[in-house]
N, C-alpha and C positions, 0 to 999 in steps of 0.2 A: 485440865485445860490444855496442857502441853500435848497430850495424846489427841485431843479434839483438833487442835491446830494442825497436827501432822496429817490427820485424815482429811482436813479441809484442803491442805496444800496438795495432797495426793490426788483428791478428786478434781481439783482445779486443773492440775497438770494433765491428768487423764482426759479431761474434756478439751482443754485449750490446745493440747498437742495432737489432737485427733485430726486426721486428714479431712473428714467431713466438716469439722468445725472451721478449719482454715478455708476450705473451698466456699462454704456458705458465708463466712465473713467477707470474702472477696466478692462473691456474687451478690450478696445482700444489697449493697448500695445501688447496684445496677437494676435489681428487681424493683426497689423502691422508686428509682428514677423512672423506670418503665411505667409503673402504675400511676405516677404523678404527671409525667410528661407526655406519654403516648396518647392518652384521651384528649389532651389539648391539641396535639398535632392532627389527630384524626378528625376532631370536630372543626378544624379551621376550614372555612368555606373558600378563602382565597386560593385560587389555583385549583379549585375542585374540578372545573371543566377545562380539559386541555385545549389549548388554542389550536384551531384547525380541525376540531371534531366534526365529522361528516354525519349529517342526518338526512335521510331520504324523505321526500314528501310526495305522496300520491293523492292528488286532489283534482276535482273537476271545476274548481272555482279559482280562476286566475287572480281575482282581487284578494281573496283570502290567502292564497299562496304567497302573493307579494307582501302582504302584511306580516305573515309569519317569517318570511326571508328577512325583512327589515329588522324584526325583533331579534331573530337569531344572530344576525350579523353583529349587533351591538354586544353580544355575549361571546363572540369568537367562534360561533358554530357555523360551519359551511353547509349549505343546503344542496341537495341533489334531487332534482325533479325529473330526471330522465329515466326512461325505461318503464317496463311493466312491473307487475307484482312479482313475477318470477325473477326478473332482472334485479330488483331491489333485494330479494331474498338471497340471491347468489352473492351480491355485494356484501351483505352482512356476514354470510358464512365464510367468505374469503378474507374478511377483516378490512375491506376497503371502507365500509361505512359502519358506524357504531350501531345504527338501527334505522328504522323508517316508520313514518306515520301514514296511516290510511285515513283520509278525511272523507266521510260519507257526504252524499249530496245534501242531506238534511242536517248539516252540522250545527245549525243554529238551534235546532230542537233536540238534537241527539244528547243523550245523557252522558255519553263517554266517547272517546276516540281511541282507536286501537294503535298501540305502539309495539313494534316487533324488534327484538334485539337478540343477540347470541346468548346472553346471560340473564339480562333483566334484573341484575343485582346492583346496579349503580344508582343509588338513591338521589345523588346530586343531580345527575342528568334527568332522571324522570321527574323529579320535583320541579326542575327548571322548565322542562317541556310542558308539564301540566300548568304551571303558572302563566307561561307565555300564551298557551292555547286559550286558557280561560279568560285572560285579559283581552286577547284579540277578539274572541267571540262576543264578550260583553260589550266591547267598543263598537262592534258592528251592529249589535242589537239596539244599542242606544242611538247610533246614527240613523238607523231606519225609523226610529221613533221621533226623529227631529231634535234629539238632545246632543249637546256637546260632550263627548266622552271625557275630555280633559277636565271640564268643569265638574262633571259628575264624580270623577275620580278624586278631585280635590275635596269635594264635599263629603265623600264617603270613605276617605282614607282612615286607616286604623291608627289608633293612638297607642303608643308603646307603654309598658308598665315597668317602671324602675323599681326593682325590689331592693329594699334595704332592711337590714336587721337592726333592732334596737336591743342593745345589751342592758343588763340590769344596772350598769353604771351610768346609763343615759347616752352612751356613745353609739352613733349610727355608722353602718358600713354596708356597702353593697353585698348582696348575697344571692346566689343562684343555687338551685337544687343540685346541678351537676358538680358545682364547686364543692359544696359540703359533702355530697355523696362520695366523690372520689377521695376527699380528705379522710372521711370516716373509713372508707374501704381500705385505704392504705394502712392506717394505723391499726385497724381491727385485724387485718391479715397479719400484721407484724406481731400483735399480741397473741393471736390465735396460734400461729406457727411456733413461736418460741415457747409459749406455755405448754403446748402439746409435745413439742420436741424434747424439752428438758424434763417435763414431767415423766414422759415414757422412758426417757433415758435413765432416770433414777430407778424407775421400776425394773427395767431390764438389767441394770447394774446389780440390783439386789438379787434378782433371780439368778444371774450368772454366778455370783459369788456363792449363792446358796447351793446351786447344783454342782459347782466345782469343789465344794467343801472348803473354799478359802475362808469363808466366814467363820468356820469352826476354829481355825487357827487364830483369826483376829480376836474372837471372843475370849481367848485365853489370856489376853492382856488388856482389852478395852471393854467398856460396857456397851450393851446394845444401843443405848441412848447416844453414845459418842459416835457410833457408826451412822445412826440415822441422821443426826444433826450435822455431822461432818459432810455427808453426801449432799444434804440440802444446801448448806452454806457454800461449799466448794463449787458446786455446779451453778448455783445462783450467782456467785461472783463471776464465773465465766460468762453467764448470760448477760450480766450488766456490762461487762467488758465488750461483748459483741454488740450490744445496743449502742454503746458510746461510739464505737468504730463505725457502725452503720450510719448513724445520724450525722456524725461529723463528715464522713466521706460523701454522704448523700447531699449535704448542703453545699459542699465544695463543687461536686459535679453539677448540681443544679445551677450554681452561679456560672460555671464555665459554659454550660449549654446556652444559657440566656445571653451570655456575652457574644457567643458565636452566632446565634440566630435568635434574636429577641422575639418572644411570643407571650401570649397571655396563658399562664399555666392554670389549669382548673384544679387549684390546690389552695386551701385557706391555711396560711401560715401564721402561727402565733407561738412565740417562745414558751408561753405557758403550757402549751400542749405537750411539750417534751417532758415538763416536770410532772404532769399528770400521767403521762405514758409510763415514766419510770416508777412512779408510786404504785399505779395499778398493776404493773408487771410484777413488782416485788410482792405485793399482797396476793395476787393470783398465783404466783409461782410457789409461795410458801404454802398456800392452801392446797393446790393440786399436787405439788411434789410430795407433800406429807401423805396425801391420800394414795398416790401411786406407790410410794415406798411401802406403805402398809399392805397394799395389794400385792406388791412384789414379794413381800415376806410370806404372804399366804398362798402365792402361786407356785405351782409345781414346775412350770416351764414358761418359755416366752409366749407360746400359744395360749396357755391357760391365763396368763396375765392379760392378753388381749381380750379374752372372753370376760374376765372380771372387770376390765377397765372401760367397757363400752358405755356404761351409764355416765361416767365422767366425761368421756368424749362427746356424748350426746348433749350435755349441758354446755359444752364449748361450742358446739355446732349451732345451737338454737339462736344465739345473737347474730351469727354469720348469716343464717338463712333469713332472719327477720330484719336485716339491716335497713332495707328500703322502708318498710313500715315504721321502724324506730326513728329514722331520720325525718319522716314526714309528720309523725305524731309523737314527739319526744316526751310530752307531758300527759299522755293518756294514762289511764289507770293501769292497764296491763303492763305498759313500759315501765312505769314507776315501780310496780311490784317486782318486775325482773331486775330493776336497778338496786333493789334491797336484798334480793335472794342471793346468798353468798356465792353460789356456783355460776351465776350469770352476771352478778353485779359488776365485776371489774370491767367487763367489756361494755355492758349496757350503760352503766353510768359514765364511762368514758365517752361513748357516742353522745349522750346527753350533754356532756361538757362541750363537745365540739359543735353541736348544733345550736344549743341555747343554754348557757351556763346556768345550772340550777342554783337556788339559794344556798349560801354557805352551810346552813344547818343540814340540808339534805346530803351534801358531800360528806360532812363530818359524821352524820348518822350512818351513811353507807360504809365509811372507813371503820367506824366503831363496830358495826355488825360484822364486817370482814375480819377484823382483828379478833373479835370474840370467836368467830368460826374457826380462825386459824389455831387459836389456843385449844379449842375443843378437838379439832382434827388432829393436832400434834399430840395431844394427850391420848386420844384413841389410837393413833398410829404407833405411839411408843409401846402401848400395851400389846397391840397386834404384832408389832415387829419383834418384841421380846419373846412372844410365844411362837410365832410362826417361822422365825428365821431358822430354826433347827428342825422343823417338822417337814419331813419328806416322805415320799412313798405313796401319797394319796392326793387326789385333786379335791381340795376343800371347796365347798360352795360359798357363795357370797354371804349367805345367812350364817354359816358356821364361822366365818371370819369375823363377822359383826359380833357374834356371841363371845368371842375371846375378850372383848372389852370388859365384860363383867367378871372375868376370872381374877 
């Protein structure tokens, strides 16, 4: 036990004292803050159209032009009706105008109206222009039919949909797709990056010690199992420390940002999420780190480790690629199966927890399956590690490494 603790302390120091670890620990909260805050800032509509934005209008209908000018004026848009098509084009290219509209003579029957701009990539302006033009044309059509546009608009106005989520405890709360999506994305990226980072770090550490013959010296005084579990526990402790610092500093920064400039953050916060995050990180880390350590013992060099480890990385990428379908259909058969499959369950079950808390028995079953898979993986990893740690000079295939388990 004393030798195991020495290896744990050594691996922890080697990880925590690393320059990359320190930089990522400092930058991590800002990355989390960017994922949670930037979408809210970008999606804010207030201030989307800059006051004094100039839009040109080329139309042969004075009444329709006047109606557009009145509507645009309420939005802070300045209209420019002077000049020809070439003049309006030059104003756009010179930056004097944001763009210009070309209204055809048969605008009441036209299916669309052309809008020209230098980029055409400002959706806030284009959506506002489309809404104003559509409302103005509809109002004129109604007037020509002898109907009051205001009364018709009042009768045909859309009714909003207030989306609320019902939890299994009976509690209701407002819920939006973007809110839960960005929450899931932030946490899943956190899980994905740390599991991949620390898992590969253990694999590379084993390969480096194997190629430098350092492990031969270590094996003269400690067992292979002590080296294996010392690496896993030591680097896992460093990962938990980094998680704690990331979450603590992120919450402080988020509170400071909201004090400076209050806004609605597209982020669903619940203290329970951090408990589930820590639990699934520990389980996923133990599973993947054991597998990467075994592959590191069987790999000849870092390049060979990357070739052997691509199946593990693929199972980590699958939940990330399917995050949108998982969020939209958390209880579908396919998602439920992924939430029980050990290599994908830590991330998929965590997304299900964020979207709609599954029954307790499902979470318990998922954790039980994961713990069983961890013990099986550690047993297999210990046998592979014991055999492969001293085998050099040949690039073993994945099938050969698996065969070592039966020795």
